[in-house]
C-alpha positions as CSV (number, residue, x, y, z in Angstrom):
1,M,-15.2,-17.2,-38.4
2,V,-11.6,-18.1,-38.5
3,Q,-8.3,-16.6,-39.8
4,I,-6.1,-18.9,-41.8
5,T,-2.4,-17.9,-41.6
6,A,0.0,-19.5,-44.1
7,V,3.7,-18.9,-44.4
8,F,5.3,-20.4,-47.6
9,N,7.9,-19.8,-50.4
10,K,7.3,-16.6,-52.3
11,H,7.5,-18.1,-55.7
12,C,4.2,-20.0,-55.0
13,L,2.2,-16.8,-54.2
14,N,0.7,-16.0,-57.6
15,D,-0.6,-19.5,-58.1
16,V,-2.1,-19.5,-54.6
17,L,-3.8,-16.1,-55.1
18,K,-5.1,-17.1,-58.5
19,E,-6.8,-20.2,-57.1
20,L,-8.2,-18.3,-54.1
21,F,-9.7,-15.7,-56.4
22,D,-11.0,-18.4,-58.8
23,N,-12.8,-19.9,-55.7
24,L,-14.2,-16.4,-54.8
25,I,-12.0,-15.9,-51.8
26,E,-10.7,-12.4,-52.4
27,G,-10.1,-10.9,-49.0
28,V,-6.4,-11.6,-48.4
29,T,-3.4,-9.8,-46.8
30,V,0.1,-10.6,-48.0
31,M,3.3,-9.8,-46.1
32,D,7.0,-10.4,-46.9
33,V,8.5,-12.2,-43.9
34,I,11.7,-14.0,-42.9
35,G,12.2,-16.9,-40.6
36,K,13.8,-20.2,-39.9
37,G,11.0,-22.6,-39.3
38,S,12.3,-26.0,-38.1
39,L,15.4,-26.0,-40.3
40,G,17.7,-24.9,-37.6
41,I,20.0,-21.9,-37.6
42,A,23.2,-21.9,-39.6
43,E,25.1,-18.7,-38.6
44,K,27.1,-16.8,-41.1
45,N,29.2,-13.9,-39.8
46,N,27.4,-14.1,-36.4
47,A,24.0,-13.6,-38.1
48,P,21.4,-16.3,-38.2
49,D,20.5,-17.7,-41.6
50,L,16.8,-16.7,-42.1
51,F,14.8,-17.5,-45.2
52,P,12.5,-15.1,-47.1
53,K,8.8,-16.2,-47.3
54,V,5.4,-14.7,-47.6
55,M,2.7,-14.7,-45.0
56,L,-0.9,-14.9,-46.2
57,L,-3.8,-13.9,-43.9
58,I,-7.3,-14.9,-44.9
59,V,-10.5,-14.5,-42.7
60,V,-13.4,-16.7,-43.7
61,S,-16.9,-17.0,-42.4
62,D,-17.5,-20.8,-42.4
63,E,-16.1,-24.3,-42.5
64,A,-16.6,-24.7,-46.3
65,H,-14.6,-21.5,-47.1
66,K,-11.9,-22.6,-44.6
67,K,-11.4,-26.0,-46.3
68,T,-11.4,-24.3,-49.7
69,A,-8.8,-21.7,-48.7
70,M,-6.6,-24.3,-47.0
71,E,-6.7,-26.6,-50.1
72,C,-5.8,-23.7,-52.4
73,V,-2.7,-23.0,-50.3
74,R,-1.9,-26.7,-49.9
75,S,-2.3,-27.6,-53.5
76,H,0.4,-25.2,-54.6
77,T,2.9,-25.5,-51.7
78,Q,2.7,-29.1,-50.5
79,D,5.1,-30.7,-52.9
80,L,8.0,-28.2,-52.2
81,G,9.6,-30.6,-49.7
82,H,11.3,-29.7,-46.4
83,G,10.9,-26.0,-45.6
84,A,7.7,-25.5,-47.7
85,G,6.0,-23.6,-44.9
86,K,3.3,-23.8,-42.3
87,M,-0.4,-23.1,-42.1
88,W,-2.6,-22.6,-39.0
89,V,-6.1,-21.6,-38.1
90,T,-7.1,-19.1,-35.4
91,P,-10.7,-18.2,-34.2
92,V,-11.9,-14.7,-35.0
93,L,-14.3,-13.2,-32.5
94,E,-15.4,-10.2,-34.4
95,V,-15.1,-8.5,-37.8
96,E,-16.2,-5.1,-38.9
97,R,-16.0,-3.4,-42.3
98,I,-14.6,0.0,-41.4
99,R,-16.2,1.9,-44.3
100,T,-19.8,0.8,-43.7
101,G,-19.8,-0.5,-40.1
102,E,-21.1,-3.9,-41.2
103,K,-20.3,-6.6,-38.7
104,G,-19.8,-10.4,-38.7
105,E,-20.3,-12.5,-41.8
106,T,-21.8,-9.5,-43.6
107,A,-18.5,-7.6,-43.3
108,L,-16.7,-10.5,-45.0
109,A,-19.1,-10.8,-48.0
110,Q,-18.3,-9.1,-51.2
111,P,-20.1,-5.8,-51.5
112,E,-22.6,-5.4,-54.3
113,P,-21.1,-3.5,-57.3
114,R,-22.0,0.1,-57.4
115,T,-24.7,1.0,-60.0
116,T,-23.9,4.6,-60.7
117,T,-24.6,5.9,-64.2
118,K,-21.8,7.7,-65.9
119,S,-22.4,10.5,-68.3
120,N,-20.4,10.6,-71.5
121,T,-20.7,14.4,-71.5
122,F,-17.6,16.2,-70.5
123,F,-17.0,19.9,-70.2
124,T,-13.7,21.8,-70.6
125,A,-12.8,25.4,-69.8
126,I,-13.3,26.1,-73.5
127,D,-16.8,24.9,-73.9
128,T,-18.2,25.8,-70.5
129,P,-20.1,29.0,-70.4
130,S,-18.5,31.5,-68.0
131,S,-21.3,33.9,-67.6
Protein backbone atom coordinates (compact mmCIF):
# COMPACT_ATOMS: atom_id res chain seq x y z
CA MET A 1 0.00 0.00 0.00
CA VAL A 2 1.16 3.50 -0.81
CA GLN A 3 0.03 7.07 -0.34
CA ILE A 4 0.17 9.38 -3.33
CA THR A 5 0.51 13.03 -2.39
CA ALA A 6 0.00 15.59 -5.13
CA VAL A 7 0.21 19.38 -4.86
CA PHE A 8 -1.08 21.32 -7.86
CA ASN A 9 -3.06 24.35 -9.03
CA LYS A 10 -6.57 24.55 -7.59
CA HIS A 11 -8.32 25.10 -10.93
CA CYS A 12 -7.40 21.52 -11.99
CA LEU A 13 -9.03 19.87 -8.97
CA ASN A 14 -12.48 19.09 -10.41
CA ASP A 15 -11.02 17.46 -13.55
CA VAL A 16 -8.61 15.37 -11.48
CA LEU A 17 -11.34 14.23 -9.07
CA LYS A 18 -13.73 13.37 -11.90
CA GLU A 19 -11.14 11.17 -13.59
CA LEU A 20 -10.18 9.50 -10.29
CA PHE A 21 -13.86 8.72 -9.57
CA ASP A 22 -14.37 7.47 -13.16
CA ASN A 23 -11.49 5.04 -12.48
CA LEU A 24 -13.11 3.92 -9.20
CA ILE A 25 -10.55 5.65 -6.99
CA GLU A 26 -12.84 7.42 -4.56
CA GLY A 27 -10.96 7.63 -1.26
CA VAL A 28 -9.29 11.02 -1.46
CA THR A 29 -8.50 13.85 0.94
CA VAL A 30 -8.20 17.41 -0.37
CA MET A 31 -6.59 20.33 1.48
CA ASP A 32 -6.00 23.95 0.56
CA VAL A 33 -2.30 24.75 0.95
CA ILE A 34 0.13 27.53 0.11
CA GLY A 35 3.78 27.22 -0.78
CA LYS A 36 6.59 28.32 -3.01
CA GLY A 37 7.89 25.16 -4.67
CA SER A 38 11.08 25.83 -6.59
CA LEU A 39 10.01 29.23 -7.96
CA GLY A 40 12.02 31.17 -5.40
CA ILE A 41 10.68 33.75 -3.00
CA ALA A 42 9.76 37.25 -4.09
CA GLU A 43 9.09 39.32 -0.99
CA LYS A 44 6.37 41.94 -0.89
CA ASN A 45 6.20 44.12 2.23
CA ASN A 46 8.58 41.74 4.06
CA ALA A 47 6.25 38.76 3.41
CA PRO A 48 7.21 35.85 1.13
CA ASP A 49 5.17 35.43 -2.04
CA LEU A 50 3.47 32.07 -1.53
CA PHE A 51 1.08 30.53 -4.04
CA PRO A 52 -2.29 28.85 -3.31
CA LYS A 53 -2.51 25.19 -4.32
CA VAL A 54 -4.43 22.07 -3.34
CA MET A 55 -2.94 18.95 -1.80
CA LEU A 56 -4.53 15.63 -2.70
CA LEU A 57 -3.86 12.52 -0.58
CA ILE A 58 -4.78 9.11 -1.99
CA VAL A 59 -4.02 5.73 -0.39
CA VAL A 60 -4.11 2.80 -2.82
CA SER A 61 -3.57 -0.92 -2.32
CA ASP A 62 -1.49 -1.97 -5.33
CA GLU A 63 0.74 -0.93 -8.22
CA ALA A 64 -2.08 -0.84 -10.77
CA HIS A 65 -4.13 1.62 -8.70
CA LYS A 66 -1.00 3.68 -8.03
CA LYS A 67 -0.26 4.05 -11.74
CA THR A 68 -3.90 4.89 -12.50
CA ALA A 69 -4.11 7.53 -9.77
CA MET A 70 -0.82 9.14 -10.79
CA GLU A 71 -1.89 9.25 -14.44
CA CYS A 72 -5.21 10.87 -13.48
CA VAL A 73 -3.32 13.67 -11.72
CA ARG A 74 -0.63 13.94 -14.40
CA SER A 75 -3.06 14.10 -17.32
CA HIS A 76 -4.79 17.21 -15.96
CA THR A 77 -1.80 19.09 -14.53
CA GLN A 78 1.24 18.26 -16.64
CA ASP A 79 0.73 20.89 -19.34
CA LEU A 80 0.46 23.80 -16.90
CA GLY A 81 4.12 24.70 -17.26
CA HIS A 82 6.54 25.87 -14.57
CA GLY A 83 4.92 25.78 -11.12
CA ALA A 84 2.32 23.12 -12.02
CA GLY A 85 3.05 21.17 -8.84
CA LYS A 86 4.66 18.02 -7.48
CA MET A 87 3.61 14.45 -6.80
CA TRP A 88 5.30 11.84 -4.60
CA VAL A 89 4.68 8.34 -3.28
CA THR A 90 5.12 7.20 0.34
CA PRO A 91 4.85 3.63 1.67
CA VAL A 92 1.88 2.99 4.00
CA LEU A 93 2.48 0.39 6.69
CA GLU A 94 -1.04 -0.07 7.98
CA VAL A 95 -4.61 1.05 7.23
CA GLU A 96 -7.70 0.57 9.39
CA ARG A 97 -11.30 1.55 8.68
CA ILE A 98 -12.33 3.15 11.96
CA ARG A 99 -16.03 2.30 11.74
CA THR A 100 -15.63 -1.47 11.19
CA GLY A 101 -12.08 -2.27 12.29
CA GLU A 102 -11.21 -3.73 8.86
CA LYS A 103 -7.48 -3.64 8.17
CA GLY A 104 -5.17 -3.64 5.17
CA GLU A 105 -6.54 -3.79 1.63
CA THR A 106 -10.01 -4.66 2.94
CA ALA A 107 -10.14 -1.26 4.65
CA LEU A 108 -9.43 0.46 1.33
CA ALA A 109 -12.10 -1.39 -0.65
CA GLN A 110 -15.47 0.20 -1.24
CA PRO A 111 -17.98 -1.21 1.24
CA GLU A 112 -20.95 -3.06 -0.17
CA PRO A 113 -24.03 -0.88 -0.45
CA ARG A 114 -26.48 -1.36 2.39
CA THR A 115 -29.53 -3.39 1.50
CA THR A 116 -32.07 -2.12 3.97
CA THR A 117 -35.69 -2.08 3.02
CA LYS A 118 -37.48 1.20 3.45
CA SER A 119 -41.14 1.35 4.24
CA ASN A 120 -43.33 3.83 2.43
CA THR A 121 -45.62 4.01 5.46
CA PHE A 122 -45.20 7.13 7.53
CA PHE A 123 -47.06 8.11 10.68
CA THR A 124 -47.74 11.58 11.98
CA ALA A 125 -49.07 12.77 15.32
CA ILE A 126 -52.52 13.01 13.74
CA ASP A 127 -52.86 9.45 12.46
CA THR A 128 -50.93 7.65 15.20
CA PRO A 129 -53.16 6.14 17.88
CA SER A 130 -52.37 7.59 21.27
CA SER A 131 -54.12 5.02 23.44
